[in-house]
C-alpha positions in Angstrom: 0.0 0.0 0.0 1.3 3.4 -1.0 1.1 6.2 1.6 0.0 9.6 0.3 1.5 12.7 1.9 -0.7 15.6 2.9 -0.2 19.0 4.5 -1.2 17.5 7.8 2.1 15.5 7.8 4.2 18.7 8.4 5.6 18.5 11.9 5.2 14.7 12.3 8.1 12.6 13.7 9.8 10.3 11.2 10.9 7.0 12.8 12.2 3.6 11.6 10.5 0.3 12.4 12.6 0.0 15.6 11.1 3.3 16.9 14.3 5.3 16.4 13.3 8.9 15.8 15.1 10.1 12.7 13.8 13.6 12.5 10.7 15.7 11.8 8.9 16.7 8.7 9.5 20.4 7.8 7.8 20.5 4.3 5.4 18.4 2.3 5.6 17.9 -1.5 3.4 15.9 -3.8 5.3 12.6 -3.3 8.0 13.6 -0.8 8.5 15.2 2.5 11.6 17.2 3.7 12.9 15.9 7.0 15.2 17.7 9.4 17.3 15.0 11.1 17.2 14.6 14.8 20.3 16.4 16.3 20.9 13.3 18.5 21.5 11.0 15.5 25.1 9.8 15.3 27.1 10.0 12.1 27.0 6.3 11.4 23.2 6.3 11.5 23.1 9.3 9.2 25.4 7.5 6.8 23.2 4.4 6.9 20.3 6.6 5.8 22.3 8.3 3.1 21.9 11.6 5.1 25.5 12.4 5.9 26.6 15.9 5.1 26.3 19.4 6.5 24.7 19.8 9.9 21.2 21.3 9.7 20.6 20.0 6.2 17.1 18.7 5.4 16.7 15.4 3.5 14.0 14.1 1.2 11.9 11.0 2.0 9.8 9.5 -0.8 6.3 7.9 -0.3 7.6 4.5 -1.3 10.0 4.5 1.7 7.0 4.8 4.2 5.4 1.8 5.8 2.5 3.6 7.5 1.7 6.8 9.2 -0.4 7.8 12.2 -1.7 11.1 13.6 1.8 12.1 14.8 4.3 9.8 13.2 5.5 8.6 9.8 7.0 5.1 10.0 9.7 4.2 7.4 10.1 0.6 6.2 12.7 -1.4 8.0 14.8 -0.9 11.1 18.2 0.8 10.9 
């Protein structure tokens, strides 16, 4: 099942299947969301996500990477 992003997703937490908080949605596009990484994430986890780079940079998550979403959380597929 494909998840569709809506404006209501802005501000939601983004987590992996293991409940690790990866960041928060800052902007919603038609098939993507921009995610600001949690400042507590270490460099190796950011690297596993393909999110290594400049501090404070936002990253894109595509709908096909999402397992499900709830009122306050977007769950990505798989555990990191």
